[in-house]
N, C-alpha and C positions, 0 to 999 in steps of 0.2 A: 154461227152468223154468217153469212154468205154475202161478201162485198161485192157490188158492181161498182162503174164509174162513180154513181151520185146516189146509190140506194144502198141501204143495208138491210138485210132480213134478221131480225131479232126475236126471239123466244118472247110470247107474252101470252095473256089470259083474256077470252073475250068472254063479257058477262052478258046473257041472254035469257030471254023467258024459259028457255030450256034447261037454263044452268049454264056452269062455266067450264070452257074447253080450252085445252092448249093450242095456240095458233103462231104462225108465222105472220107477222106485219112488216111491210117496208117503212124504214123512216130515214129522211135525209140525212148524207153524211154531213159532218161538218168537221172542218180541219183549218189549222193554221196555214196562212198565207205572209211569208214575209216579204217586205218590197226592200230594195237596196234601189239607192241613186250615188251613182260614182262611187260604188264600194261601200256606202255608209247607210245601216239600216235606218229607214225613215217611218216604218207602220207596219204593224201587225194585227192582219186582218182574220177573223174568222169566218170562213165563207165556204159555199158550196164547191165544189171540184168541177173543173170546165172553166175556160175561158180565164185562164189565170192572166195571161199577157194582157188583154182586153181590160180586164178588171184592175190591175196595176196601173196602166197607164190613164185608163178613166178617172181613177182615186186620184192618181197625181195632179192631173189637168183639173179635173172638178174642185180639187182642195185647194188649188193655188201653189202647188209644191212646185211645178215646171211650168213655166210662162205659157208655152204653146206647143203642139205636137212637133211642130217643126223642129224644135230643140231637142227632140228625142231620136238618138240615133241609132240604137240598139235596145232591143227588149228580149233577155234570155230567160227562158222557162228552165227551173233545173228540179231533176228530180233524184239525182245523184245523191244517194243515201251518206258518202262521205263529206261531201260538201254541206248538205243539211246538218250533219253533227258538228259542223265547223261553226256553223249559226246558230247552233243550240236552239233547234226549233223543229217539231214533229208534223211534218206538212210538206210544203212546197217553197220554192224561193223564186221570186223574179227580179232580175238584175236590168236596171235601165243604166244605159250609158247616156248621159244628157251632155249638152252643150254648158260648160260652167256658167255662162251669162244667162242661161234658162234657169237655173236653179233659183228659186226663191232665197233671198240673204238672209230674212229674218227666221229661216228654218234651224230649229235648236235641238230639239231631242226628238226620238223616235216616238211615234204614237200608238197606242194599243186600243183599235177599236173592236169591240165585241160586238159579232154579229151584224156587222155594218152601221152600227149606230155612231153617225158622226157625230162632230163638235167644230161648229164654225162660230163665226162672229154674228151679231145681231141686226147690225144695220149697214147700210149700203157706203157709209163713212169709214166704218171699221174695215169693211170687203175692200175699198179702195177701187170702186166701179162705178162708172157712171150708169143712171138708167137707161134702159132700152128705148131706142125710137121708136114712136108709133107712125110714123111716118115712112111709106114703103114697106111697113110690114108684111107678112105674109097674111093671110085670112082663110079660117077654116070654117069650112061648112057645118053646120050641125050634124048632116047627114054622115060626114066624113070623121067626125069627132066619135058617132056612133059605133062607126066602123071600126076605129082603132080599140075601142072597149071591148067589141066583140072578138077582136083577133088577139085581146090581152087573155079573155076568159077562156078562149078555145084553144091556148097553148096545150098542146099533146107532150107534156112534160113530166118533171119530177112531182109537180103539185098534182097531178091525176093520180099518180101512182102512190104516193105516200102522204101530200100534206105537208105542211111544216113548213113552205119556203114563201117566198114573195117573186114577183114577176115584174119586168120592165120592158117597155117597148119604144122605139124611136119610130116615129112616122112623117110621112111628106105630108102637106097640107090634105091633098087628097085621100088620105086615109090608107094610103100605101105603106106597108110594114117595112122598114129597113132592116131592123133588128129586134130580136126578142131574146129575152134571156131570164135565167132563174137564179136566186139565191138565197141562203138564210136570212139574210137583211135585204131590204129593199133598197137602201143605199148602194150596196155591192150590187145588186141587179142593174141599178140606175148606172153605176160606174162600168158595167161590161159592156152595154150597149154604147155609151159614150166612148170607151176605149175603142171599140169596134169601128164607130163611126170615122175617131181620128186615124185609126190606121188606112181606112182606104180615104181620107179627105173630103169626108162629106159635109156640106155647108149647114152646120149645125143652127146658124141665125134663120134656116128656112125650115127647121122642123118642129115637131112637136114630142114631148116624152109623156109618156102615161106609165102607172105605177100601181101596184095594191098598196093597201095600205094607207095611212094616213099620209097626207103631204105635209111636212113637217118644215120649219124655216131653215134646216140644213139641205131638205131636197131643193128648196126654191133658190139657195144660195148657190147650190152647185149648179141650177140651170142659168142664173144671171151671170157666173163667172165666165160659162162658155156659152153666153148670148143667145140662150133658146127662150122665143117667146112666149110659148104656149107650154104650162105644167097641166098634166090631167091624173086624176085618181079615183077608183073606183069607190074611194071611201069620201073623205072630208079633208080640210085644211085645216091648221091650227091657227087660233088668233095672230100668232107671231110670222107664219107663211104667208097669211093675207095682208099683215102690216108690210112685212119686206117687199112682197110683189106690188103692193100699191106705190111704195117708193120706188121700186126698179121698173115700173110699167110691164110686168109680165104678169099675162092672162093665166089665171087658174081656174078651172073646170074641175067638177068634182060631183059625187052622187051620182052617179054614170049609171042608168038604168036602160031598159030596152029602148024606150022612145024618149026619154026626157035627162036632163042633166043643169046642173046648177052653176052659172058663171059667178066667179066671187070677184074677180079683178078684172079692170080693162077688158070690158066686153067688146070694144072697137074692134078687135081680132075677129069677132065671130060673126058671120055672113048672115046676119039676121036682124030684124028689127031688135034696139038696143037702147038703154040708158046710156049719159054720157059716163067716160070713166071717173070712178071714185065715187058714184052716187048709190053703191050697195049692189049686194047681190041678183040677177037676174035670172030666172028660170028659162031655158029656151027649150021650147016641145017640138 
């Protein structure tokens, strides 16, 4: 096996009409990432190597472990084998130094998240978040949303070389891509672009985030926690995601194809003829 930063070549067998032959195929690397807050382990993620600091910051912010990006004083990515051994983890460690008042008080035990599958509260009341405002909200033209989807599909990254990963992107209302990232789990990919935006101080309340795979309630909850008004998926949302987005006045778009997509919630943000918010999905062509 020959490893690179995010790809591993493995011995396999290919079955074809001409017969079976030995081949080398690329697969994405999956490894543990331990996140510490002020010296305390709070999460163990399985992720694709790369953007570890961004992933740790995005995870802590989108899961509500840290109140705001301004509370983060230092993010240290560690590959020192001796220090990793002390943490009893094979992989990497990101150590965050956070203002004590910025750490969530109810944080109790370390979370173990397998390949980015998150676990969050199911409604706005338990999230302790107000709904997003529909006044003064950014508007997204259908052409811009389709441009976002093309950018996500066109990433020349791990997926094109090996498959097996998800992608996420953070976009301006005009469709400009600020950050694109890949990971084993779609939530990890989302957290990577959120962390990158937090490091650079971008206004998430004026952005849209798109990802591959289904839009689950965890995905929408992360967006609501960071006040992102539009969530998109190349696939489709779940019923709980739609319910949470409706409560939180978050726009979900999905089933993104070449010239059409579905608006599942709050179509007021789509700059095209649309029904009133809450009246059901609308198809924008």
